[in-house]
Z-matrix of the N, CA and C atoms (Angstrom, degrees):
N
C 1 1.457
C 2 1.532 1 107.59
N 3 1.338 2 117.37 1 138.18
C 4 1.469 3 120.30 2 179.17
C 5 1.528 4 111.46 3 -62.02
N 6 1.317 5 115.18 4 157.72
C 7 1.468 6 120.68 5 179.95
C 8 1.524 7 110.15 6 -121.47
N 9 1.323 8 114.90 7 150.03
C 10 1.458 9 122.65 8 176.36
C 11 1.528 10 108.86 9 -65.60
N 12 1.316 11 116.61 10 135.24
C 13 1.461 12 120.12 11 -179.83
C 14 1.527 13 112.50 12 -77.24
N 15 1.321 14 117.86 13 -10.85
C 16 1.466 15 120.76 14 178.30
C 17 1.516 16 112.61 15 -93.49
N 18 1.334 17 116.58 16 -48.79
C 19 1.466 18 119.65 17 -172.35
C 20 1.532 19 113.57 18 -116.58
N 21 1.314 20 117.43 19 -2.30
C 22 1.462 21 123.99 20 176.89
C 23 1.535 22 113.47 21 69.31
N 24 1.331 23 118.26 22 13.26
C 25 1.465 24 121.24 23 176.27
C 26 1.530 25 109.22 24 -77.17
N 27 1.326 26 116.73 25 150.14
C 28 1.452 27 120.65 26 175.22
C 29 1.520 28 109.36 27 -68.79
N 30 1.339 29 116.57 28 140.59
C 31 1.464 30 122.05 29 179.05
C 32 1.526 31 109.13 30 -133.59
N 33 1.304 32 114.68 31 154.53
C 34 1.455 33 123.27 32 175.24
C 35 1.523 34 106.41 33 -111.00
N 36 1.325 35 117.65 34 118.22
C 37 1.459 36 120.55 35 -179.87
C 38 1.520 37 109.60 36 -88.12
N 39 1.332 38 116.36 37 133.61
C 40 1.460 39 122.52 38 178.28
C 41 1.524 40 109.36 39 -130.62
N 42 1.319 41 114.64 40 163.92
C 43 1.464 42 121.20 41 175.91
C 44 1.518 43 108.24 42 -110.94
N 45 1.337 44 116.90 43 126.41
C 46 1.459 45 122.87 44 177.23
C 47 1.527 46 109.72 45 -86.02
N 48 1.334 47 118.77 46 161.72
C 49 1.474 48 120.79 47 179.55
C 50 1.527 49 113.39 48 -55.70
N 51 1.328 50 117.53 49 -26.26
C 52 1.469 51 121.33 50 178.83
C 53 1.524 52 112.44 51 -70.98
N 54 1.346 53 115.79 52 -12.12
C 55 1.461 54 120.15 53 -176.64
C 56 1.514 55 112.54 54 96.80
N 57 1.335 56 116.58 55 -11.12
C 58 1.461 57 120.03 56 179.49
C 59 1.520 58 110.38 57 -75.12
N 60 1.326 59 114.75 58 146.57
C 61 1.456 60 121.56 59 174.89
C 62 1.531 61 107.62 60 -90.50
N 63 1.332 62 116.14 61 143.61
C 64 1.460 63 121.17 62 -177.01
C 65 1.527 64 109.18 63 -138.35
N 66 1.348 65 117.67 64 129.47
C 67 1.459 66 119.31 65 175.35
C 68 1.531 67 109.90 66 -84.08
N 69 1.330 68 116.25 67 135.92
C 70 1.460 69 121.27 68 177.73
C 71 1.521 70 109.37 69 -115.96
N 72 1.324 71 115.95 70 150.92
C 73 1.457 72 119.63 71 165.75
C 74 1.528 73 104.96 72 -67.96
N 75 1.331 74 119.10 73 132.29
C 76 1.461 75 120.59 74 -172.42
C 77 1.528 76 115.43 75 -73.06
N 78 1.325 77 118.12 76 -10.84
C 79 1.458 78 120.73 77 179.73
C 80 1.529 79 110.22 78 -88.31
N 81 1.316 80 116.52 79 139.48
C 82 1.454 81 120.39 80 174.25
C 83 1.525 82 108.78 81 -68.00
N 84 1.348 83 115.39 82 145.92
C 85 1.467 84 119.47 83 -179.27
C 86 1.522 85 110.01 84 -136.40
N 87 1.334 86 117.58 85 138.83
C 88 1.465 87 120.17 86 179.25
C 89 1.524 88 112.43 87 -66.02
N 90 1.327 89 117.96 88 -21.32
C 91 1.460 90 121.18 89 179.09
C 92 1.531 91 112.10 90 -98.28
N 93 1.328 92 117.18 91 11.64
C 94 1.462 93 121.09 92 -178.89
C 95 1.515 94 112.41 93 -69.35
N 96 1.333 95 115.73 94 164.06
C 97 1.460 96 120.98 95 177.55
C 98 1.526 97 112.42 96 -138.04
N 99 1.330 98 117.15 97 15.54
C 100 1.463 99 121.38 98 178.80
C 101 1.525 100 107.96 99 -121.80
N 102 1.337 101 115.48 100 127.61
C 103 1.458 102 121.69 101 -178.39
C 104 1.524 103 109.07 102 -113.28
N 105 1.318 104 116.04 103 132.05
C 106 1.461 105 120.73 104 175.97
C 107 1.520 106 108.44 105 -76.53
N 108 1.330 107 116.60 106 140.36
C 109 1.459 108 121.41 107 -177.48
C 110 1.518 109 113.35 108 -87.76
N 111 1.310 110 118.03 109 -14.23
C 112 1.454 111 120.06 110 -178.71
C 113 1.512 112 113.04 111 82.83
N 114 1.334 113 117.35 112 3.09
C 115 1.466 114 121.95 113 179.04
C 116 1.521 115 108.86 114 -112.28
N 117 1.312 116 115.24 115 162.65
C 118 1.452 117 120.82 116 173.24
C 119 1.511 118 108.28 117 -122.84
N 120 1.345 119 116.05 118 145.16
C 121 1.455 120 119.47 119 177.07
C 122 1.527 121 109.29 120 -79.88
N 123 1.324 122 116.80 121 -176.52
C 124 1.464 123 121.25 122 -176.35
C 125 1.527 124 113.00 123 -63.77
N 126 1.340 125 117.64 124 -20.69
C 127 1.471 126 121.51 125 177.74
C 128 1.524 127 111.77 126 -90.93
N 129 1.333 128 117.77 127 4.08
C 130 1.456 129 121.13 128 -178.45
C 131 1.515 130 113.37 129 81.74
N 132 1.340 131 117.14 130 9.26
C 133 1.465 132 122.29 131 179.99
C 134 1.525 133 109.51 132 -80.74
N 135 1.325 134 116.61 133 134.21
C 136 1.470 135 121.78 134 177.28
C 137 1.529 136 108.63 135 -64.24
N 138 1.327 137 117.29 136 134.68
C 139 1.456 138 121.11 137 177.42
C 140 1.524 139 109.86 138 -92.75
N 141 1.323 140 115.87 139 145.95
C 142 1.462 141 122.21 140 -178.22
C 143 1.524 142 109.13 141 -151.43
N 144 1.314 143 115.73 142 164.75
C 145 1.465 144 118.80 143 174.30
C 146 1.524 145 110.09 144 -143.47
N 147 1.322 146 114.42 145 153.26
C 148 1.460 147 121.91 146 178.50
C 149 1.528 148 107.19 147 -85.08
N 150 1.321 149 115.81 148 132.59
C 151 1.463 150 121.53 149 -175.88
C 152 1.532 151 108.67 150 -108.45
N 153 1.346 152 115.68 151 140.87
C 154 1.473 153 121.58 152 -177.91
C 155 1.526 154 111.22 153 -130.77
N 156 1.303 155 114.66 154 166.49
C 157 1.460 156 123.07 155 167.60
C 158 1.516 157 116.08 156 52.71
N 159 1.343 158 115.23 157 -133.65
C 160 1.459 159 121.79 158 -175.71
C 161 1.526 160 111.54 159 -59.62
N 162 1.336 161 116.59 160 -42.05
C 163 1.468 162 119.92 161 -179.87
C 164 1.523 163 111.09 162 -60.26
N 165 1.327 164 116.79 163 -41.05
C 166 1.457 165 120.81 164 178.80
C 167 1.525 166 110.66 165 -65.15
N 168 1.327 167 116.99 166 -44.91
C 169 1.464 168 120.91 167 179.08
C 170 1.527 169 110.73 168 -60.16
N 171 1.314 170 117.03 169 -41.34
C 172 1.460 171 121.46 170 -179.83
C 173 1.529 172 111.00 171 -65.29
N 174 1.332 173 117.07 172 -45.09
C 175 1.471 174 120.56 173 179.41
C 176 1.528 175 111.41 174 -63.60
N 177 1.327 176 116.49 175 -39.59
C 178 1.467 177 119.28 176 177.98
C 179 1.520 178 111.11 177 -66.61
N 180 1.326 179 116.78 178 -40.34
C 181 1.462 180 120.82 179 178.61
C 182 1.530 181 110.75 180 -62.75
N 183 1.326 182 116.51 181 -37.86
C 184 1.460 183 121.45 182 179.48
C 185 1.530 184 112.32 183 -82.28
N 186 1.340 185 115.84 184 0.72
C 187 1.463 186 122.55 185 179.33
C 188 1.527 187 112.63 186 57.04
N 189 1.342 188 115.25 187 40.53
C 190 1.463 189 120.83 188 176.35
C 191 1.527 190 109.86 189 -71.80
N 192 1.308 191 116.06 190 157.59
C 193 1.460 192 121.35 191 179.41
C 194 1.525 193 109.84 192 -69.64
N 195 1.324 194 115.85 193 116.59
C 196 1.464 195 122.49 194 177.86
C 197 1.518 196 108.63 195 -127.20
N 198 1.313 197 115.54 196 152.47
C 199 1.458 198 121.77 197 -176.26
C 200 1.523 199 110.12 198 -128.90
N 201 1.337 200 115.31 199 165.60
C 202 1.464 201 122.56 200 179.67
C 203 1.523 202 108.43 201 -118.30
N 204 1.322 203 115.62 202 140.60
C 205 1.458 204 120.26 203 175.25
C 206 1.526 205 109.54 204 -61.04
N 207 1.314 206 116.04 205 137.08
C 208 1.466 207 119.44 206 178.37
C 209 1.531 208 110.60 207 -65.41
N 210 1.326 209 117.71 208 -23.48
C 211 1.469 210 120.38 209 176.81
C 212 1.527 211 111.12 210 -60.51
N 213 1.342 212 117.43 211 -27.37
C 214 1.472 213 121.50 212 -179.02
C 215 1.523 214 112.49 213 -79.44
N 216 1.325 215 118.24 214 -18.88
C 217 1.460 216 120.65 215 -175.33
C 218 1.528 217 114.20 216 -117.74
N 219 1.311 218 117.54 217 -14.64
C 220 1.469 219 120.99 218 -176.00
C 221 1.529 220 111.14 219 -74.61
N 222 1.321 221 117.60 220 127.90
C 223 1.464 222 119.38 221 177.86
C 224 1.530 223 112.44 222 -66.45
N 225 1.315 224 118.11 223 -19.44
C 226 1.464 225 121.36 224 -179.57
C 227 1.514 226 113.83 225 -104.75
N 228 1.337 227 118.48 226 17.20
C 229 1.466 228 121.77 227 -175.94
C 230 1.515 229 112.91 228 -58.21
N 231 1.321 230 117.70 229 -33.65
C 232 1.467 231 121.23 230 -178.90
C 233 1.516 232 113.49 231 -59.86
N 234 1.320 233 117.30 232 -25.72
C 235 1.462 234 120.74 233 178.88
C 236 1.534 235 112.00 234 -64.96
N 237 1.328 236 117.66 235 -23.20
C 238 1.452 237 122.43 236 -172.61
C 239 1.527 238 112.97 237 -104.35
N 240 1.337 239 118.12 238 -2.49
C 241 1.462 240 119.97 239 -179.77
C 242 1.526 241 110.43 240 -70.10
N 243 1.319 242 114.59 241 140.19
C 244 1.465 243 120.15 242 178.47
C 245 1.524 244 108.88 243 -104.16
N 246 1.311 245 114.75 244 144.77
C 247 1.454 246 121.62 245 172.57
C 248 1.450 247 113.44 246 66.96
């Protein structure tokens, strides 16, 4: 599994609908807001989407697998912010 270049933690890379790549903490979390789609794009990247509002509440209530962006938990995330 790939590792974060800042903190050396394992990360799961996914592709969001916008086309951007996003590192996730690989453990499922009850407070997560990113759901894996179960599909892979043409590059073999796992597809995922950020869930909000009612849909997020419903998924959490059903205890679906949700993940958190590694940017939210990495102590070195500030090194990678743009602008």
